[in-house]
C-alpha positions in Angstrom: 86.5 42.2 39.6 83.5 42.9 41.7 82.4 40.1 43.9 79.0 38.5 43.9 78.1 40.0 47.3 79.8 43.4 46.8 82.1 42.9 49.8 85.5 43.0 48.0 88.1 45.3 49.6 89.5 48.2 47.6 92.4 47.3 45.3 93.2 50.8 44.0 91.6 53.8 42.5 89.9 54.0 39.2 90.6 56.9 36.9 88.0 59.3 35.6 88.7 59.9 31.9 88.0 63.4 30.5 84.4 64.1 29.6 85.0 67.3 27.5 83.4 65.8 24.5 80.1 65.1 26.4 78.7 68.5 25.5 78.7 72.1 26.4 78.4 73.3 29.9 77.1 76.8 30.8 80.0 79.1 31.8 80.4 78.8 35.5 78.0 76.0 35.7 78.3 72.4 36.9 78.9 69.6 34.4 76.1 67.1 35.1 78.1 64.3 33.4 81.2 65.1 35.5 79.0 64.9 38.6 77.4 61.6 37.4 80.8 60.1 36.6 82.2 61.2 40.0 79.4 59.4 41.8 80.0 56.3 39.7 83.7 56.4 40.4 83.1 56.6 44.2 81.0 53.4 44.0 83.4 51.6 41.7 86.3 52.5 44.1 84.4 51.1 47.1 83.5 47.9 45.2 87.0 47.5 43.7 85.5 47.2 40.2 87.9 46.6 37.4 89.0 49.8 35.6 87.8 48.3 32.3 84.3 47.9 33.6 84.3 51.4 35.1 85.5 52.9 31.8 82.7 51.0 30.1 80.0 52.2 32.5 81.3 55.8 32.6 80.2 56.4 29.0 77.0 55.9 27.0 76.9 52.9 24.6 75.1 55.1 22.0 74.7 58.8 21.4 72.4 59.9 18.6 72.1 63.5 17.6 69.6 64.5 15.0 68.8 67.8 13.2 65.3 67.9 11.7 63.0 70.4 10.0 59.6 71.5 11.4 57.1 73.6 9.5 55.9 76.5 11.7 52.4 77.9 11.7 53.6 80.8 9.4 54.7 78.1 6.9 58.4 78.8 7.5 60.8 75.9 8.2 62.9 75.8 11.4 65.6 73.3 12.2 65.8 71.7 15.6 68.5 69.7 17.3 67.6 66.7 19.4 69.4 63.9 21.2 68.7 60.3 22.3 71.3 58.7 24.5 71.4 55.1 25.6 73.8 54.8 28.6 73.4 51.0 29.1 71.1 48.2 28.0 72.7 45.1 29.4 69.9 44.4 32.0 67.0 45.1 29.5 65.8 47.6 27.0 66.8 51.2 27.7 64.3 53.5 29.5 64.1 57.2 30.0 62.3 60.4 29.4 62.2 63.0 26.6 62.4 66.7 27.5 61.8 69.8 25.6 63.8 72.8 26.9 66.1 75.5 25.6 69.2 74.2 27.4 69.0 70.6 26.3 72.5 69.4 25.5 74.6 66.3 25.4 76.2 66.9 28.8 72.8 67.1 30.5 71.2 64.2 28.6 74.3 61.9 29.1 74.1 62.4 32.9 70.4 61.8 33.0 70.8 58.6 31.0 73.4 57.4 33.4 71.3 58.2 36.4 68.4 56.3 34.7 70.6 53.2 34.6 71.2 53.3 38.3 67.6 54.2 39.1 66.3 51.2 37.3 68.9 49.0 38.9 68.4 50.1 42.5 64.7 49.2 42.3 65.7 46.1 40.3 63.7 46.7 37.1 64.8 44.8 33.9 65.8 48.1 32.2 68.9 50.0 31.3 69.1 53.8 31.2 68.4 56.3 28.4 67.3 59.9 28.0 66.5 62.3 25.2 65.4 65.8 24.4 65.0 68.6 21.9 66.6 72.0 22.3 63.5 74.3 22.0 61.4 76.7 24.0 58.0 75.0 24.2 56.4 78.1 25.6 57.0 79.9 22.3 55.5 77.1 20.2 51.8 76.6 19.4 50.1 73.3 20.1 50.3 72.3 16.4 53.9 73.3 16.2 54.6 71.1 19.3 52.8 68.2 17.6 54.8 68.6 14.4 58.0 68.9 16.3 57.2 65.7 18.3 56.3 63.7 15.2 59.4 64.9 13.4 61.7 64.0 16.3 60.1 60.6 16.6 60.7 59.9 12.9 64.3 61.1 13.3 65.0 58.6 16.2 62.7 55.8 15.0 65.6 53.4 14.4 66.8 53.8 17.9 63.5 53.4 19.9 61.3 50.3 20.2 59.4 48.2 22.8 62.4 45.9 23.2 65.1 48.5 22.4 64.5 51.9 24.0 61.3 53.2 25.5 60.8 56.9 26.0 58.5 58.6 28.5 57.5 62.1 29.5 60.0 64.4 31.2 60.4 68.2 31.5 57.8 70.1 29.3 56.5 66.9 27.8 53.3 65.1 28.8 50.9 62.2 28.0 49.8 64.0 24.8 53.5 64.1 23.7 53.7 60.4 24.2 50.4 59.8 22.3 51.9 61.6 19.3 55.2 59.5 19.6 53.2 56.3 19.9 51.0 57.2 16.9 53.9 58.3 14.7 56.0 55.2 15.5 53.0 52.9 15.0 52.5 54.4 11.5 56.1 53.9 10.7 56.2 50.2 11.7 52.8 49.4 10.2 51.1 48.2 13.4 49.9 49.5 16.7 52.8 49.5 19.1 51.7 51.0 22.5 54.7 49.6 24.4 57.1 51.9 22.5 56.5 54.7 25.0 55.1 55.0 28.5 53.3 57.8 30.2 50.5 57.8 27.6 46.9 58.8 28.2 44.9 56.0 29.7 42.6 56.0 26.6 45.5 54.8 24.4 47.3 52.3 26.6 48.5 54.4 29.6 48.5 53.1 33.1 46.4 54.2 36.0 48.5 56.0 38.6 51.3 57.0 36.3 50.7 60.8 36.7 51.3 60.7 40.5 53.8 57.9 40.6 57.0 59.8 40.8 55.7 62.1 43.5 54.1 59.3 45.4 57.4 57.4 45.3 59.2 60.4 46.7 56.7 60.4 49.6 57.1 56.7 50.2 60.9 56.9 50.5 60.5 60.0 52.8 58.0 58.0 55.0 60.2 55.0 55.1 63.2 57.2 56.2 61.1 58.6 59.0 60.0 55.2 60.2 63.6 53.8 60.1 64.6 56.6 62.5 61.6 55.9 64.7 59.9 59.2 64.1 56.3 60.1 63.3 55.4 61.3 59.8 52.6 63.4 61.4 55.2 65.4 63.3 57.4 66.1 60.2 57.7 69.7 58.9 58.4 69.5 55.2 59.7 72.0 52.6 59.1 71.2 48.9 61.1 73.0 46.2 59.1 72.8 42.9 55.4 72.3 42.7 55.3 70.7 39.3 54.1 67.1 38.8 56.7 65.5 41.1 56.7 68.1 43.9 52.9 68.6 44.0 52.1 64.9 44.3 54.8 64.4 46.9 53.5 67.3 48.9 49.9 66.1 48.6 50.7 62.6 49.5 52.7 63.6 52.6 50.0 66.1 53.5 47.4 63.3 53.3 49.6 61.2 55.6 49.6 63.9 58.2 52.9 65.8 57.6 52.9 69.6 57.8 54.0 71.2 54.5 55.4 74.6 55.6 56.7 75.8 52.2 56.4 75.1 48.5 57.7 76.9 45.4 57.7 77.1 41.6 59.2 79.5 39.1 57.4 82.4 40.6 59.0 82.0 44.0 58.5 80.3 47.4 55.4 80.4 49.5 55.8 79.9 53.3 53.6 79.4 56.3 55.3 78.1 59.5 52.0 76.8 60.7 51.5 74.7 57.6 50.0 75.2 54.1 46.6 73.9 52.9 48.1 71.7 50.2 44.7 70.6 48.9 43.8 74.2 48.3 47.1 75.0 46.7 46.9 71.9 44.6 43.5 73.1 43.3 44.8 76.6 42.8 47.6 75.4 40.6 45.3 73.2 38.6 43.3 76.3 37.8 46.0 79.0 37.5 48.9 76.8 36.3 51.4 78.7 38.7 51.5 79.7 42.3 51.7 83.4 41.5 48.9 85.2 43.2 48.3 82.7 45.9 47.8 85.1 48.8 47.5 82.8 51.9 51.3 82.4 52.5 54.3 84.7 52.8 56.3 84.9 49.5 60.0 84.1 49.9 63.0 83.5 47.6 64.2 80.1 46.4 67.4 80.5 48.5 65.3 81.3 51.6 63.1 78.3 50.9 66.1 75.9 50.7 67.4 77.1 54.1 64.2 77.0 56.1 64.2 75.1 59.4 62.5 71.8 58.7 62.7 68.1 59.1 62.5 67.0 55.4 63.7 69.1 52.4 62.4 67.8 49.1 64.2 69.4 46.1 61.8 68.5 43.2 62.7 71.2 40.7 66.0 71.3 38.7 69.5 69.9 39.0 72.4 71.6 40.9 70.2 73.3 43.4 72.1 72.3 46.6 75.7 73.3 46.0 78.9 74.1 47.9 77.7 77.7 48.2 74.5 76.9 50.1 75.0 73.4 51.7 76.3 75.0 54.9 73.1 76.9 55.3 70.6 74.0 55.1 68.6 73.4 58.3 66.9 70.1 57.7 67.4 66.6 59.0 67.2 64.9 55.6 67.1 65.8 51.9 64.9 63.6 49.8 65.8 64.2 46.1 62.7 64.4 44.0 64.6 66.0 41.1 67.4 64.5 39.1 70.8 65.6 40.3 69.7 68.4 42.7 72.8 68.0 44.9 76.3 68.4 43.6 79.1 66.0 44.9 80.8 68.9 46.7 77.5 69.7 48.5 77.1 66.0 49.3 80.4 66.0 51.2 79.4 69.0 53.2 76.0 67.5 54.1 77.6 64.3 55.1 80.0 66.2 57.4 77.0 68.0 58.9 75.2 64.7 59.5 72.4 65.6 57.1 71.1 62.5 55.4 70.4 62.5 51.7 67.9 60.0 50.1 69.4 60.0 46.6 67.4 60.7 43.4 68.1 57.3 41.9 66.0 55.8 44.8 63.7 58.7 45.8 62.2 59.5 42.4 62.2 55.9 41.0 58.5 55.7 41.4 58.0 57.2 37.9 60.0 54.6 36.0 58.6 51.9 38.2 55.1 52.8 37.1 56.3 53.2 33.5 57.5 49.6 33.8 54.0 48.6 34.9 52.5 50.3 31.9 55.0 48.6 29.6 54.1 45.2 31.1 50.4 45.9 30.6 50.9 46.9 27.0 53.0 43.8 26.2 50.5 41.5 27.9 47.5 43.5 26.5 46.0 43.8 30.0 44.8 46.7 32.2 45.6 47.0 35.9 43.4 48.8 38.4 44.7 51.9 40.3 44.6 49.8 43.5 46.9 47.2 41.9 49.3 49.8 40.5 49.6 51.6 43.9 50.1 48.2 45.7 52.8 47.1 43.4 54.5 50.5 43.5 54.4 50.4 47.3 56.0 47.0 47.4 58.9 47.9 45.1 59.7 51.3 46.7 59.5 49.9 50.3 61.7 46.9 49.4 64.3 49.1 47.7 64.3 51.6 50.5 64.8 48.8 53.1 67.7 47.3 51.1 69.4 50.7 50.8 68.8 51.5 54.5 70.2 48.1 55.5 73.4 48.5 53.6 73.8 52.0 54.7 73.5 50.9 58.4 75.8 47.8 58.0 78.6 49.7 56.2 78.2 53.1 58.0 78.0 54.9 54.7 75.7 57.5 53.2 72.4 56.6 51.6 73.7 57.7 48.3 76.7 55.4 48.5 74.5 52.5 49.6 72.1 53.1 46.7 75.0 53.3 44.2 76.7 50.2 45.5 73.5 48.2 45.0 72.8 49.7 41.5 76.4 49.6 40.2 76.9 46.1 41.6 73.9 44.8 39.6 74.9 46.5 36.4 78.6 45.5 36.7 77.6 41.9 37.3 75.6 42.0 34.1 78.7 43.2 32.3 80.7 40.3 33.7 78.0 37.7 32.9 77.4 38.9 29.3 81.0 39.9 28.7 82.6 42.2 26.2 82.0 41.6 22.4 85.4 41.3 20.8 
């Protein structure tokens, strides 16, 4: 059993059971679920957690796959497949985003739901982890088709979600409007207005101030705290940001506002580099107007691989999973990786970076600002109150600084990696909930 303070010595290795049934993996690609289970196993081994508890935590408690029809604009009917996976709900209702993307599959969604469990636990929110998505290409759907798809998917999973059961939020290719449709559809199904069923809504229908920038701001806070722990000056940091979407753009803007020099950013059109520093406010406005960085002429265009290996102090991967791998980890030239994306570093790359003394602030801590602000929105909806932006940012700062300090303290005391420290804290809390609530038999 895990001890109350997490100091038990190891009593033997746990065993990772096969995850072949967790969904398809692209040929030659990394299984995200396998990576997530590997990270869990390492923490369970360190904490000497019982194999029964490890086996319980290594799999979702509920996997729901739905196939549902959507009427297209030409009046034809197309079938879509979607998933909603609850990894764990012992510390509170499940929480996690909904993504619309062509490659959505059970392997991906399972891993993301597991990471959500640890993310909520490491910042000590009263939530478990969940994730969902629909396999589709939203760029090929009209606005009305996306609305009908969202409403149909909500109806299909309506018995799974709920303010005290499972609370979706925006994720890849979904946004506040998507959440407004989900909120409206669910409310019509249950017969009363239920804003707390989703978070990330527009402010006009129960959303929270500060939610849009919360994930990126949280990434910036954890980066700043790391810099301060190591007695450096944020104003002297040279920063590279992979991905200039919602997370990366706000992380870059916040760090820029604090005086850091952002030397490179990227999106799907490529990387944009200036060793003297980019004008992030100008780039931010450019992307607001043009949607993409393509055409921005005040920086040298480079490839994604070149961007990841630039000489810098802080590297912020804020795009997709599996970006830092065994193939490129030897080439990184940064002091610290701050994971704005979910699962951007594979376990093999982690080992290489640790050997090279490159610190990694893990995703379950670094990008927890989004779910933290979602928690604030949920609380406001349940209590029927509205917080000011000042209050939201103050509460976010308090939680992110406290969690960062706790992880740094354990990392220093145990002489372990930041990822291991974060996982020990998170897994310890969830495993303790398993022990206290027990198994139903």
